[in-house]
C-alpha positions in Angstrom: 117.2 51.7 206.1 115.4 54.7 206.6 118.7 56.9 206.4 119.7 55.2 203.2 115.9 56.1 201.9 116.5 60.0 203.1 119.7 59.6 201.3 118.3 58.6 198.1 115.4 61.3 198.4 117.9 64.0 199.0 119.8 62.8 196.0 116.9 63.1 193.8 115.7 66.3 195.1 119.1 67.6 194.5 119.4 66.4 190.6 115.8 68.0 190.2 117.1 71.6 191.6 120.1 71.2 189.5 118.5 70.2 186.2 115.6 72.8 186.9 118.7 75.3 187.8 120.7 74.1 184.3 117.3 74.5 182.2 116.6 78.2 183.2 120.2 79.2 183.0 120.2 77.9 179.3 117.0 79.3 178.8 117.8 82.5 179.7 121.6 83.2 179.3 122.6 80.0 177.0 124.0 80.2 173.6 121.8 79.3 170.9 123.6 75.8 170.4 123.2 75.3 174.6 119.6 75.7 174.0 119.0 73.5 170.7 121.1 70.7 173.0 119.1 71.4 176.1 115.6 71.5 174.1 116.5 68.1 172.5 117.4 66.8 176.1 114.0 68.0 177.2 112.3 66.3 174.5 114.1 63.2 174.9 113.2 63.3 178.6 109.5 63.6 177.6 109.6 67.3 179.3 107.7 68.6 176.2 107.0 72.0 177.8 109.9 72.8 178.7 111.5 71.8 175.2 108.9 73.6 173.5 110.1 76.8 175.5 113.8 76.3 174.3 112.2 75.8 170.4 110.3 78.8 170.5 114.0 80.7 171.4 116.2 78.7 168.6 113.4 78.7 165.7 114.4 82.1 164.4 118.0 81.5 164.6 117.6 78.2 162.5 114.8 78.8 160.3 116.1 77.6 156.8 118.9 75.4 158.3 119.2 72.0 158.0 118.3 71.5 162.0 115.3 73.2 161.0 113.5 70.1 159.9 114.5 68.1 163.1 113.3 71.0 165.0 110.0 71.6 163.0 109.0 67.9 163.9 109.9 67.9 167.4 107.9 71.1 168.0 104.8 69.4 166.3 105.3 66.2 168.6 105.7 68.0 171.5 102.4 69.9 171.0 100.8 66.5 170.4 102.0 64.9 173.3 100.9 68.2 175.5 97.7 67.7 174.0 97.7 70.9 172.1 96.0 69.0 168.9 95.0 72.0 167.0 98.5 73.6 167.7 100.2 70.1 166.7 98.0 69.8 163.5 99.4 73.1 162.3 102.8 72.1 162.8 102.3 68.7 161.4 101.0 70.0 158.5 103.5 72.6 158.0 106.0 70.0 158.5 104.5 68.0 155.2 104.4 71.2 153.0 108.1 72.5 154.1 109.9 69.0 153.7 108.2 67.0 151.2 111.5 64.9 150.8 111.8 64.1 154.5 111.7 60.5 155.9 109.2 61.6 158.4 106.4 63.0 156.0 104.4 60.0 156.2 104.4 60.0 159.8 103.7 63.9 160.0 100.8 63.7 157.4 99.2 61.0 159.6 99.7 62.9 162.6 98.1 66.3 161.3 95.2 64.2 160.2 94.6 62.5 163.8 95.6 65.8 165.8 92.6 67.4 164.1 90.7 64.5 164.9 91.6 64.5 168.4 91.1 68.6 168.5 87.5 67.8 166.8 84.5 68.5 169.4 81.3 66.3 170.0 79.1 66.2 166.6 76.6 69.1 167.8 79.5 71.8 168.2 81.4 73.5 165.1 82.6 71.0 162.7 85.6 73.1 161.3 88.0 71.0 162.7 86.0 67.8 161.9 86.2 69.0 158.2 89.9 69.7 158.4 90.4 66.2 159.7 88.3 64.3 157.1 90.2 66.0 154.5 93.4 65.2 155.9 92.8 61.7 156.1 91.2 61.8 152.8 94.5 63.1 151.3 96.5 60.5 153.6 94.6 57.6 152.1 94.9 58.7 148.6 98.6 59.3 149.2 99.9 56.4 151.2 97.6 53.6 150.2 100.5 51.1 151.1 101.1 52.7 154.6 100.6 50.5 157.7 98.7 53.1 159.2 96.2 52.5 156.4 93.8 50.7 158.3 93.9 53.1 161.3 93.4 56.0 158.9 90.2 54.5 157.4 88.8 53.5 160.7 89.3 57.5 161.7 87.8 58.3 158.3 84.8 56.5 158.8 84.3 57.8 162.5 84.6 61.1 161.4 82.4 60.8 158.6 79.5 59.1 160.9 79.8 62.3 163.2 79.3 64.6 160.3 76.3 62.6 159.0 75.2 62.8 162.9 75.3 66.6 163.0 73.6 67.2 160.1 71.1 64.7 160.7 70.1 66.1 164.0 69.9 69.6 162.5 67.5 68.3 160.1 65.6 66.7 162.6 65.5 70.1 164.8 63.9 71.7 162.0 61.4 69.1 161.9 60.3 69.3 165.5 60.3 73.1 165.6 58.0 73.7 162.3 54.9 73.8 164.5 56.2 76.8 165.6 57.5 78.2 162.5 56.1 76.8 159.1 59.1 77.5 157.2 60.9 74.9 159.2 59.2 72.3 157.1 61.0 73.5 153.9 64.2 73.8 155.9 63.8 70.3 157.0 62.9 68.7 153.6 66.0 70.4 152.4 68.4 69.6 155.2 67.3 65.7 154.6 67.6 66.1 151.1 71.1 67.5 151.7 71.9 64.8 153.8 71.1 61.8 151.4 73.0 63.6 148.6 76.3 64.7 150.3 76.3 61.1 152.3 75.3 58.1 149.7 75.1 55.1 151.5 74.6 56.9 154.9 74.1 54.9 158.3 71.1 57.6 158.5 69.5 56.9 155.2 66.6 55.0 156.4 65.8 57.4 159.4 66.4 60.3 157.1 64.0 59.0 154.4 61.5 58.4 157.1 61.5 62.3 158.6 61.8 63.3 155.0 58.4 61.8 154.4 57.2 62.8 157.9 58.2 66.5 157.1 56.5 66.3 153.8 53.5 64.7 154.9 53.0 67.1 158.0 53.6 69.9 155.5 51.0 69.1 153.1 48.5 69.0 156.5 49.7 72.7 157.3 49.4 74.2 153.8 46.7 75.8 152.1 44.3 74.0 149.4 46.5 76.0 146.7 49.8 74.8 147.9 48.7 71.6 148.6 48.8 69.5 145.0 52.2 70.0 144.5 53.5 69.2 148.1 50.8 66.1 148.3 53.0 65.1 145.1 56.3 65.4 146.9 55.3 63.6 150.0 54.0 60.8 147.8 57.5 60.7 146.1 59.3 60.7 149.3 57.1 58.0 150.3 58.5 55.8 147.1 62.0 56.2 147.8 61.8 54.9 151.6 59.5 52.0 150.0 61.9 51.4 147.0 65.5 51.7 149.3 63.8 49.9 152.5 60.8 47.8 151.4 61.5 45.9 154.8 62.0 48.8 156.8 60.2 48.6 160.3 58.7 52.1 159.7 56.6 50.9 156.8 53.6 50.7 158.9 53.9 54.3 159.8 54.7 55.1 156.4 51.6 53.3 155.0 49.3 55.5 157.4 50.8 58.7 155.9 50.5 57.5 152.4 46.9 56.8 153.0 46.3 60.3 154.6 48.1 62.0 151.8 45.6 60.1 149.3 43.0 61.3 151.1 44.1 64.7 150.7 44.9 64.4 147.3 41.3 63.6 146.2 39.8 66.3 148.9 42.0 68.7 147.4 41.2 67.7 143.5 37.4 67.6 144.4 37.5 71.2 146.1 39.6 72.4 143.2 37.2 70.9 140.6 34.4 72.3 142.6 36.0 75.9 142.5 36.6 75.8 138.7 33.0 74.8 138.1 31.7 77.6 140.2 34.2 80.0 138.3 32.5 78.6 135.0 28.9 78.9 136.1 29.6 82.4 137.4 31.0 83.4 133.9 27.7 81.9 132.3 25.5 84.1 134.3 
């Protein structure tokens, strides 16, 4: 029994060596046609890295020829299977543009978008690939509304949209949290929350964004000089109104009501101070 096993191992080992030797021979000294056949063989055997090595060699020769459509798709798919997602996104996208009548066009369009998504980093990193993926899925959904991939595409689109919203929400919160050290960050936070709310209507972060928008405006009032307070108080009270209109039953309303009470006190105090200043100026002129 052990002898049979040893013979089997020897056969497998010999086959692997022969296969590797054949691959190296074709890669380095084979004709273009032999390299093409070996590339397809490696691709179909799921040896994608080896397939890519051969595809790289034969691409210049087959450029503009009918075989290039098949080669182009296999190059994109091989990179995808090797988890070279940024590269596969590029090649699938190029395939769609180069072969608009291909039967593989829809599949390539989906895999291009999906590759960008898989290349997309966590929300806190550069969102370039996330934006590309979002745009690609948007195009796919519009271009192929009856695709059997449409449900999956919509799911990916929603996940990507959520990721971007989370990124911009966290950026806005960072501005707010660091505003005590740099008062300019109150303005930056207010603008960032406004951008999030206008760019992503119906955002999952809308309630929290409206609360933090109010907090930033409220705190900005308290840190402002009397001369700057009137317009900032008005802005903060409007921010309160937006939160209440959109989420009248919000769990944050108690906190929001406390901020509103403070803003009203600030408004009265500011108006009284300004009135006294005006009265002082008038009396000074009379003298």
